[in-house]
N, C-alpha and C positions, 0 to 999 in steps of 0.2 A: 234682752238677748238679740244679738245682731240677726239672727235668722228669722226671729218674728217680724222684724222690719222687712225684710227681703220677702217673706211670704206675703205680708200685706201689700208691698208694692206690686208684686206679679199679680195678686188677685185684682187689684184696682186697674192696673192695665189691661188684664182680660176684660173686665166689665167694660171699660171705655172703648175698646176695640170690637169685642163679639157682641155686646148688647146694646151699644150706643146709647148709654145712660147719659142723662144731662149731668151738668156740673154740679148743680144743687144737690142731685141725688147721690153722686159720687163723694161729695164733701160730706154728707151726713152718714153714708156707710163709712167712710174712711174715719170719722169720728168715733162711731160705734166700735169699729174695730181696734182703734188706739187705746179707747178706755178698756176694752176686753183684754187686749194684750199686755197692757201695762198691769192690770190686776194680776194675770197669771204670772207675770215677771216678778211681782212682789210676793208671790207665794214662796213658802219655803223650797218647795221642789222645782220651781220654775220650769214647770211643764205641765202639759195638759194632764190632768188627774180627774178621776171622778169627784174627788172632795172639792178640788178647785172650781170645777164647772158648776157643781151644786151650790157651793157657796157664793159664787158670783151671781147666779141665778136668783138667790134670795136676797143678796145685797141690792139688787136691782127692784126687787119687790118692796123693799123698805123705802126706796128713794123715790119712785117714780109711779105715775099712774099706770094702770093696766095696759092701756093703749101703746104708751111708750115703751113699756117692757116687752110687749109683743113686737114692736117694731125693731127693736134692738136686738133681740133673740132671732128675729128673722134673718137679719143682716149677719149675725154671727154663725148661725146654722149652715147658710149657703156658703159662707167663707170656710167652714169646716169641712163640708161635703167636697167643695172644690179641692181642698188639700188631699183628700182621699182619692179623689179621680185624678189628680195629677202624680199620685204615688209620692207625695211629699211626707205624708204619715201613713201608717199601716192600718189605722183604725178609724172609723167613721165617729169622731168625737161628737158630732151633732146629736147623736142619739141620747147622750147623757142629759140633755135639756128635756127629753120626754118622758124619762123614766121616773123622775121625782115630782110628786104634785104637793105634799106637804112639807112644811119647813121641819116637822118633827121627825121626818125620815132621813135627815142627813146626820149621820153620827159623828159629830164634833164634840170633844169633851176636853176637860182640863186635866192634864197630868199634873202630879201633886206640885212640882216646882213651879209650874205656871199659876197653879191656885194660890199658892204662897206669895208669889210675886203680887198678884191680883189683889190679895187680901190687905197687903200692905197700902195700897192705894185708898181702899175705902174704909179702912178700920176706924178711922176718927170721924167719919160721917155717921151720926147715929141712924138716920134712915136708911141710907145705902147699906150699912153693915146689916141691919135687920133684914132687908130684903135678900141680899146674897146669901148670907149665912142660912137663912131658912129655905131658900130655893135649892141650895146645894146639899143642905142636910135631909130633906125630905123627898126630893124628886117630884114634888108637885108639878102639875101642868100649870102654865100661866093662868087659865081661867080660874083653876082650883084656887091658885095663891091669891088672886085678886078678889075672889068672892069670901075670903076668909073672914069670920066674925069671931068677937071675943068668946062667944059662949062655945065655941068649937075647940077651945084650947083648956087642956088640963095641965096647968103649969108644974105641980109636983110630980105627976108622972111623965111629963115631958111628952105628951101625947095630943094629936089634932084628931078630931072625930068628923068624918064625911058621912052625914045621914042620907043614904041612898035608899032607893024604893025597897029592896028586899033585906037589906042588912047595913049595919053601921060598919064603915071601914075605918081603921086605926091607922094612923101614921106617927112615926117616932121622930123627935128632933133632938139635936144634940145640945150639950150643954152650952156651947158657944152660942147656938142659934137661940136657945133660951134666954141667955143673958142679953143678946143683942135686941131681940124682940121686946123683952120686959123694959128694956131702957127706952126704947121707941115708944111703947105704950105710956109709960110714967111721963115721958116728956110731952106727949101729945094729949095726957089726961084721958086716955081711951080705957074705958071700964065696961063698954057695951057697944053692939053694933058693929059694922065693919071695921076691919083693921086698916085697911088702905083706902084712899080717897082719890085714886087716879086711874086711868085707863091702860089697856094692854100698850097702846101706842106710847104713852109716857114710859111705861116700864122699859120699852125697848130703847127710847131715847136716853134714859137714865144709863143703861148699859152701854149704849153707843158712845157716851162721853168718855168711859173708861177704854173703850176699843180704840179711840183715837189717841190715847195716851200710852197704851200698851201694845206693841207690835204683835205678841203672841196671841192677842184676843181678836185680831183683825177678822179672821174667818169664822169666829163663834157666832152662834145665835142664842136666843133667850132659852132654847131647848138644851143647850149645852150642859145646863146645870142639872137637868133631868137625866141626860146621857151618862154624865160623869157619877151621878148617884148610882145608875144601874150598874155601870162596868165596875166600881169599886166593890159593889155588894157581890158581883158575880166573882170576881177575882179573889174576893175573901171566902168565896165557898158557899154562900147562900143558896138555898134550893130555888129552882125556877118557880115552883109552886108558891113559896113564900114571897118571892120578889115581885111575881105577877099580882099578888094580893096588894103588897105596898103600893104598887104603881097604878092599882084600879083597873087592871086589864083582864079580859076575858081569857079563859084557858085556850092555851096555843096561840095566843095573839103576838107573843113576844118572839122568841129571844134569840133566834137564828141569826138575826143581823148583827148581833153584838158579838158573835163567836170570833170573828176575825182579830178583835181587839183584846182577847183574853190572854 
């Protein structure tokens, strides 16, 4: 959007005149802003929104060291405060970068048409089909998923058992997920031990390869599977008590943040 370019130019001019920054500092800030504004422009809404801000924040975390993320966000937050002070925008959007600390707090999920499009891309890859169908079907957190052992699975009942301190929690999985996971275990010869032999970083990288191919996935995170599971069951009328159990949440820990999407 042309207005983004004008805002950036006005801000850089302000820094040059009012603060007397050196050229190398100005170039670094300008590069940070161009990256940020390009990301916003590629969003569906093409404007500053809570989801776009949060999504950008976590995209930086996946690509850069903490020190680089901090520097880039500092440049962006000062720019956003400048826009507010100059009455270019009505709201101080810099606050959005301080309200979310965990990736799982960002509610980005698959609508049915996007999920079906995504499925067509991975369905012929045995490993990836098992990964994504199981995540989508169960709502497991990444660390639960990655620690999954063969002994936790009851194939006939399509149940997964999590052995916790006070009780055993049962999670159910779909027929699609069962077929995909069974085929993966057969192909790998898995009959005991852990199902997966990779880290959370590798899991994210696997998903990221599909994000590069499918524009609708660009702002999703690995927690989008869990959010999709939650929203689908809430829309279907499952009680909050039952859903909290399936997700492994303490009572009252959920569900208000999902209500806007029902």
